[in-house]
N, C-alpha and C positions, 0 to 999 in steps of 0.2 A: 614585112618580110625579114630574113635573117638576116643578122649582121654578118658581111663579110670576113671572113676569116685573115686577119693580117699578123697576127702571134709571130712573132719573133723569135727563132728559137732561144732558150738558155743553154743548150747543151754547147755549143763552142765558147760564150762567153764564160761558164764555169768550169768547163777543161783548163781554160787561159789563167782561171783564178787557180786549182787545182797544183795545175805547172810550178807555178810561184812557192809552195811549200815546200822545203826541206824536211826531207824525214831522215830518220834514222834507227836502226834497231836498237830494241829497249830491254827484252826480253826473249830467251829461247825455253822450250823444254823438249829435254833428249830422253831417249830409252834406250837402253843399253843391255842388249840380251846377251843371257849369260852362254856360255859356251860347254858343252858336256866334259866334265872333271869328273871322272871316279873318285878322284878324292872327296868331292864334297858334293856331287849329285846322288840322287837314287832313283829308280825305276816311278814315273808320274801315277799316283792314286787316281784312277779312272773314276770313282764314283762323284758324280757333281749335284748339289743338293741346292733349289731353288724355288722357295717358297711352299717346302715340302716335299714335291718333285725328285726324284731323284734321275737321274740318265749318267749316259756312259758318255766318256769324252774321249774320242779317237784320235784328237788331232794334237794333244799334250804327249809330249815323251819323256820328260822327267821333270822331276822337282830338286831342290837345293836342298840340303840339312843342313839346319842352320848351326847344329853342334861341330859339325866336321867344317862347314865354311869357317867357325870360329878362332879353328887351330890353323887356318892360312891365311886368316887377314885379323893382324892383332888390334885389338880396340876398338873390333865389330859394334854395330850401332845400325840398327833398322831403319831410323830415322836419325840422319845428323846432319848437323850446320858446319861449312869447311870457310872458315876465315881466312884468307891469304894477306900476310905481313909481306911489308915493302922489300924484308930480305929474300924472299923466297919460301921462307917457310912458313907452314901452316898448321890453324890451330882448330881443334875439331871438337865437336860439342853437340852436346842434345837438342836435338831441332824442338825450341818451344814455342812454334807456332804449328798446327795441323798443317802437315805437307801438302793438302787439297785445297786449304784455302789459300796458300800462298799468293802475292801476287808481285809486280814488277816494282815495287818499290824494294824487293830485296836486295840487299848489299853484298853477301856472301853467295854459297853455294848451298842451297838444301840439295840433298839425297835421301832417297828413299829407296831400302831393298825389297822387291814382293817375290821372296822365295816358292811360291807355288804358283808365279804369272797370274793368268787370268783362265780357271778351268771354262767358264763360259763360252770364253771367247777362242780359247783353245790355243792360247798362249805361255806358249814356257819361262821359264822363270827370267827377270827382267831387275834392271835398277833404274832407277828413275830420277833425274836430277832436272833443278830450278836455277836456270844461273843467268844473270843482268850483265851481258858485257860490257855495258857501258859502268856499272855501279862497280866492279871489278878492276878497272884498268881506270876509271876516273875519281871516283870517290863520290861523286854523285851523275846525275842522268837529265839537269835542267837541258843540258844539248851535249850532243855528241858528235864525233866523224866516222861512227859505225858505219856507214850506208849502205851495206851490202852483206849478205849471209856470206860473203867469200871473207869474210871478215870477222863475221859475227860467230860465224860455226866452227870453224878451228878455236879461236878464242874460247869460245865454251867444249869441245872434245878436250884442248889444253890442260884447263882448270881443272876436268874430272882426273883427269894423266896425274895430274901433279895434286890435286888435293887426296885424292882416295888410289894412292898406287897399287898396293894388293889388291883392292878390288879391280883395279882397272888390268890387272892379269889376268883376271875371271870372264870377263866379259870381252865382245866385241867392239872394240873402240871403231873401227873402223865400220862396223857397220850398224852405224846407230842409227834410228829413228827418229825423225824431227816430227813432234808433236801439237807445238806449239810454240809461234810467231809472234811480237809486237811489235806493229812499227808506227812511229811516234813524230807529230809535229805538234804545232801550236800558235795563237795568235797572241802576239804581244800589244795589250790595250795602251789606249790615253792614260787614264786611269784604272784605279780599281774597282771604280764602282763601274765602268764599263764592262771590265771582268765578270761582275754580280749578275749585270742585266744580259748578257749575253746568255750566260749557264742561264740562266732563268727561261728566255725564249727556247733554249734547247730542250730544254724539260718538256716541251707541252709540243715538241714534233711528232705530227702524224702522217708519212709522204707513203700508200703502198704498202708494203709490206715492214717496211721502216718506222720506227715509233721508237719513243723515250719511254724506259720503265715510268710502268703507271698510268700512263697517259691512251691508251685504248680498253675500254671497256670488258673486250674479249680475253684481255692480259692481265689486267690490275689485281685479281686477288690473286693469280698465282705467282705476283708479282710483289706483293707486299713485304714477304720479308728480305728481298733484296732494298727497297724501298726504307724496312725500317733501318738498316744498317748502314745504308750509302751514304749517309751527311749528307756533305754538300757535293758530291761526285753524281754526275748524269750518266743513265745507262741506256745504249742503244741497242735494243734488241740482246737482253740481258741474258736469254736462256736460249740465245740459237747457238746450233753443233758447227757452226761453220764460220760464222765471224762475226764479233760485239767489240761496241763502240764505249769510251770511257770519256766523259768530260769534267773537268774537275779545274779547281785554279791552284796553280802550284807553287801560291806562297806560302798558304797554311799547312802543307804538306812539308814544306820545306825547314819552318819552323818548328810543328812538331818532332821532324826526324831529330834537326839538328840537336833541340832539347832531349830527347831523349839518348840519344849517342852521346851527349856530353855527361848524364846522370852514368851511361854505362862504364863510362871511362873514369871518371870518378873511381867507381868500384874496383876495376881495369884498370889503373894507372901505366902498366908495363903492356898495355896490347899497343903496337905501333899502330896498324890496321886502322884503329876504330881513332888512334888521335889523327891521321891523315885523313880519314874523311870528316874529325869534326874542324878542323881547321881548313878546308877546301868548302865546308856548308856554312863557317863563320865568315867567308868572305863579302866584305859589304855590299862589293858591285855583282855580287852573287845572290843577294840577298833581294836588292832592290830591282835586281832582271827578274825573280823567280813572283815578286809582286805584283806584278800585272800581266803576268804570263798565265793564261788560258789553255790546259791542256790538250791537247785531242789524241788519243789514243785507239787503235785498231788492232784488235785481238783476235790473230786467225786462227782457227785451231785446224787440225788435221783433214777435217771434210772442204774447208773453208781453199786450205793449203791443195790440194787437188782440183777443186770448181775454178779456182782463180789462173792456176796453169791450165786447163785445160779451156779458159774462156780467151788464152792468148794463145792456143795452140799449139801445146803441148801435153800428149796424153802416157807417154811412157816413162813419168817417176816412176823410179821402184820402193819410194819410202824412203831413203836414207839419206843422211848431209849430203854424202858426199855427191848423189846424184843429184841433188837438191842442188847444188851449188855449179853444176852441170846445166843445168835448165839456167839458173839462174845468166851464168854469161852468154848462152845463146839468146837469150834476150839482152842482155846487152848488147850483140849484136846486132841484133835488129832494131836499138834503137830504145828500147824499153827497161826501165827500170822496176823491175821485180819487188821489191822493197817499199816503192812508192806506190804502185800501183795497189797490195794491199792495202795500204791506207785510204788510198781516193777511191776503192770499191767501198768501204765502211762508210767515209765521209760526204760523199757525192752527194745521194737525195738528202744529207741534214743539210748542205749547204745549198743547196738547190730550195730548199722549203725556206730559209732564211734570207735568203736574196731578195733585193726589192728596192724601189728608189727612195733615196734617203728621203724626201722630200715630201713620202707619203705616209703622212701622220696620222692614225686613227684621232691624235687627240685634237684637231682642227678641223674637224667636221667641213666648214667652209671652206676651205680651199681643199680638200679632199673630195667635196662634193663638184667642184671646179673645174678640176683633174679629170676626174669620172666622164663629166659633161664629155670633155675636149676627147679623150680618148673613145668615145663613141662615136663623134664625129668627125673622128679620122679614118675608123674603121668601120663605120654602118653607113647603110643608106637609106633613105627614104623614112616610113616609119620607123624601120629598127632602130633609129637612133634616141628617140622618144621612147620608144619602149622600150631598148636596153637599158637605157641610165636609168629608168621608173624599176625594173626588173634590180639593177644593181642597187642600187641605192637601199630599197625593199629589204632585200636577203642583207645587206650592211648594216642595216639598220636592226635588225633582229640579231646579228651574231652583237652588235656592241650592246644591247640593251635584254637580252636572254642568256648570252654565253653561247661561245661555238659550241660547245655536247648540246646543250637544248634545242638549238638552233640547225642542228643536223638532223636530230633525230623527230624534231615536227620542224619541216622546212616553211618558208611561205608557202612553197609550190611542190610542185613534184619531187623527187630522187634526182632524175637526170636534169630536170631543170637547177638544179642544186649543184651540182655538179659542173655542170658547164656554165654558171655563172660565178662558183668559186674559181674557173680557171679563167675568167675574163678580168676576174678582178685582179687576180696575180699577175695576167699580162698587162694590165692597164698601172702593174708595179707595187702595188703592196703585198707584203712579205708574209708569205702563206704563216710563216709562223707566228706574227702578229696577230693573224685572225685566232688563231687557234691557242694564244693566249689568252682571249677576253673572257671573262667567266661569270659576266653581268655587271661585276663590280666596280664602281665608280674608280678606284684604286688601279684593275686592274688595263682599264681606258689611259688613265695618268701613265700608267708606267711603257706605256706604246707609245707614250707621246716624247719622254725623254728617252728611250733607249735609240743606242747608238745603232744605225744600217748595219749590218754585216758588212753590206757593200764597201760600206767605205772604206772599212776597217781593215778588211783582207784585201784593197787595192795597194794599202800603205803600209799595214802592220802583221800580215802575215812573217811568222817566222822562216825567212828566206836565203840567212846567212847565217855564220857565224859571229856571236856577241863579241865585244870588244874582248870584256877578262879571260873569255875560251881560250886557253895553251893544249894544242894536241899532244897527245900522251906517248908513249914510244908502247907500240903494241908489238916488237920484236920479241919481249918475255914470252909472250903467249904463242906466236904465229911460227916463232922457229921450230916449230913442231910437225911442220906442213907433211911429215912424210907419213903420218900418221893416218894419212886420209889412202894413200896408197900401199903401205906394208899392211901382207894380210895378218890377220889377230896369230895363226899357229909361228907364225913368223916372227912375235913380241913377244917381247915383256917386258914389265915395267922395275927396274930398278933406281935406286937412289931414292929419289924426293920426287920423284915419277918420273924421270926422262925416262925414254923407251930405248931398250937395247935390241936392235935384231939381230937375231940367233942365224938366220940363214933356215934354220931344218927346222922340223918336228921335235917339239920336245917335252911331249907326254904329257902338256895340259889339255890339249883338246881329247884326250881317252887313248885307246891304244891304237898304235900305229900301226898298219898291215904290212906284216911280212911275209904274205903267199906267196910263193914262188910264182913266175911269170913264166918260165919257159918249158919247154919238155925234158930237157936235159935238168934243171931244177927238180921238178917233176918227181923223175925217176932216183934221184938220189935221194929225194925225200923217202919214196916208197924203202929202198934201203936202209935208210937210217930207221927208218920203223920196223922193217923186219929184223935187223940186227940188234934191236932192242926188244924184241919178242912182243910188237906191237901188232904186228901181222906175219902174215904166211904166206905171201905174193909178194916178194922183194922185185921190185920192176914192172910191176904189171899190177892192172887191176882186179879184183877178182871178177873172172867172168859168170858166177854164177847171180853177181847181183843184178837186181834188174833196178836199174836209175828209173826209168820212166816212173817204175810202179811206186817207187820210195816218192817222188815228186808228188803223185798223186794222192797218197796218201796222209804226207803232211800239209796238202793245200786241204783235206778235208777235215785233219784236225784242228786246222786254224780257226774252223767254222763253229765246230763243237762248243756248247755249253759248259763250262767247265764245273767241275762237280762242286767245289767250297764257292761261294759267294765272295767276288772281290773285294767288294764293300758291307758292311755288316748291315746294312739297311737293304742292301737286297735280299731279295728270298728268292728263290727259283719253286715255280708251282708245278 
């Protein structure tokens, strides 16, 4: 007889644990599209070459001429790093790191100009900016009180306008698109050894489609480059285009960052921003806090943002920062924190795999056998008790002796029995991550016995409040530009050190203004003026001999004709 299913679902328990974490926004990537300006914009080149195949792009409308752009933007740099000084001034320098590889440790603002946009995707020219709202506001990011996108996005947009005022006058700041949002929390462990032990457990997690980098054979080969440069960081779903996770000890990163910034400050002693960051990172209480902090980051890309909003019932997001704030407020009215939901969606499967009974240690086989026997006596009847206990112990012995990977490839029974038994062992209280960490060696078995159960850690040591050393910063410096979100581009211009002046009418930055007449009287006057200057012979009326319908038909036919000269040098007419 089969065991009677008495499994207690972990969903409610896990959700309670997740709700105890305090999350904050740690990093955003924004895309600011250029608005057509005849002073620096030219017609788009519609020839697109990819892998030797040339095609026509009909979606792009213009490109940016960098020579003309340089005359409008002094000290133009394609890739720039903008550092904000405490007095409000900025220092602009060349970006020393490839823009695509910059992650959330950035302490300034990274900007890259794409003058031709993306021909394959049909994107017009744009400026991409990566900003860490916490670091530019506090100088560090071990903890922050920027818990909502309603705080983070205006800070990032204001930083771009203040750091690049001349460039901001040529792009649509209010229409910027959100490409990535990072939400962060962590576990503050009792000792540094607990941080390493929990990190090692996370490195073996495989649950459904969620896996740590290199832990699954199907993906391990493609993830070798990520593993080679990951150091002590464990990436979860590192190649996903939706959401990715990163777990790492904060202590070594904080020490390395402090050492690097101290060296930079020695080379540039007049940099007040560097001095402020070094002072913040040198705080003994801050260093002690970071040493025992296991950082859990969730990196949500654009597809992940769309997917999460759809899971929460919102399908009308238009992709802009302004509308994302509107969606977040709509969810907040319903009692849902959007930033927290992004973080929880990434780490919910991982924490489920790590969950387990603190007393169920793989190192103590005698006690473990007794508890497994007790589990089947309580949840099975008849012969299923003895058969279930024997089957569970057989599978457990195979995992301990041969390792998780080998036992899964060649289980003691069928694959169906394997998954059924693993589910019962997890239901009995054994952590799935503990089982997956076994590789057949005595060291892995002993390590499973000394590791602190994440269940006990989460219940008492999750980052659920601000540490004692944290002092909230005054964000009014960044949030006083809130009207950036409502003033259209053609009624704005950047002046001074980045402040925005509302000019109330079109100023020519967006191209020629339509001055065609609107009423019949204006049309007659226009024709009269044309006749008076020798531009026409039919003052006050349209020439009756002109067949306007035929002209329209001919113009449509002309648009479909193949040009006599190829638009692209590699195109040849047959």
